[in-house]
C-alpha positions in Angstrom: 53.6 28.3 -25.0 56.0 27.2 -22.2 55.0 27.1 -18.6 57.1 28.8 -16.0 58.6 26.5 -13.5 56.7 26.5 -10.3 58.3 27.8 -7.2 58.7 25.5 -4.3 56.1 26.1 -1.7 57.2 27.9 1.3 56.0 26.7 4.7 55.8 29.0 7.6 58.7 28.4 10.0 57.7 26.6 13.2 57.2 29.0 16.0 57.6 27.6 19.5 54.8 28.6 21.8 56.0 31.1 24.5 54.0 31.4 27.7 54.4 34.2 30.2 52.6 35.1 33.4 51.7 38.8 33.7 50.6 40.4 37.0 49.2 43.9 37.4 48.8 45.6 40.7 46.3 48.4 40.8 46.5 49.7 44.3 49.5 52.0 44.0 49.1 55.5 45.3 52.7 56.4 46.3 53.9 57.3 42.7 56.5 54.6 42.5 56.7 52.6 39.3 57.3 49.0 40.2 58.4 46.4 37.5 59.7 43.0 38.1 60.4 40.6 35.3 61.9 37.2 34.8 62.3 34.6 32.1 58.6 33.8 31.9 56.9 36.5 33.9 56.4 40.3 34.2 54.8 42.1 37.2 53.9 45.8 37.1 52.4 48.3 39.4 50.8 47.8 42.8 51.8 49.1 46.2 55.0 47.9 47.7 53.1 45.2 49.7 51.1 44.0 46.6 54.1 43.9 44.4 56.0 41.9 46.9 53.1 39.4 47.2 52.9 39.1 43.4 56.6 38.4 43.3 56.5 35.8 46.0 53.5 34.1 44.4 55.2 33.9 41.0 58.4 32.5 42.5 56.6 29.9 44.5 54.5 29.0 41.4 57.6 28.3 39.3 59.2 26.3 42.1 56.1 24.1 42.3 56.0 23.7 38.5 59.7 22.6 38.7 58.9 20.1 41.6 56.1 18.6 39.4 58.5 18.5 36.4 56.1 20.7 34.4 56.6 23.8 32.2 54.4 26.8 32.0 53.7 26.1 28.3 52.3 22.6 29.0 50.4 23.0 32.3 46.6 23.1 32.0 45.0 26.4 33.0 43.0 24.7 35.9 46.2 23.2 37.3 48.0 26.5 37.0 45.2 28.3 38.7 45.3 25.8 41.6 49.1 26.3 41.9 48.8 30.1 41.8 46.1 30.0 44.5 48.2 27.7 46.8 51.3 29.8 46.2 49.7 33.1 47.1 50.9 34.3 50.6 48.0 34.7 53.1 
C-alpha cells in the first residue's frame, strides 16, 4: 500500500495588530448623529460640546504620541491613559 504524499503545512498569514481609539458620547439630546473618524480613531455621539472635546482630545493625543516617537500599537495602556488625561480640555 502506498502512502499519499503529505501536503505542506500551511501557516496562518501574519496579521499586523491594528489599534484604534473609540470614543462614545452619551449626552446627546438634540437628535444629531455625530461621527468623526480618522486613521486610528472613531468618535460617535455626544452633544456638540462633548463631541468637540473628544475630537480635540484625540488630536492632541496623537500629536503627543508623535512627539514621543510612539505609535498607538506600541504604547503601554498606562502611558496612553496618562496622555489622554493630559490631552483632555478642561
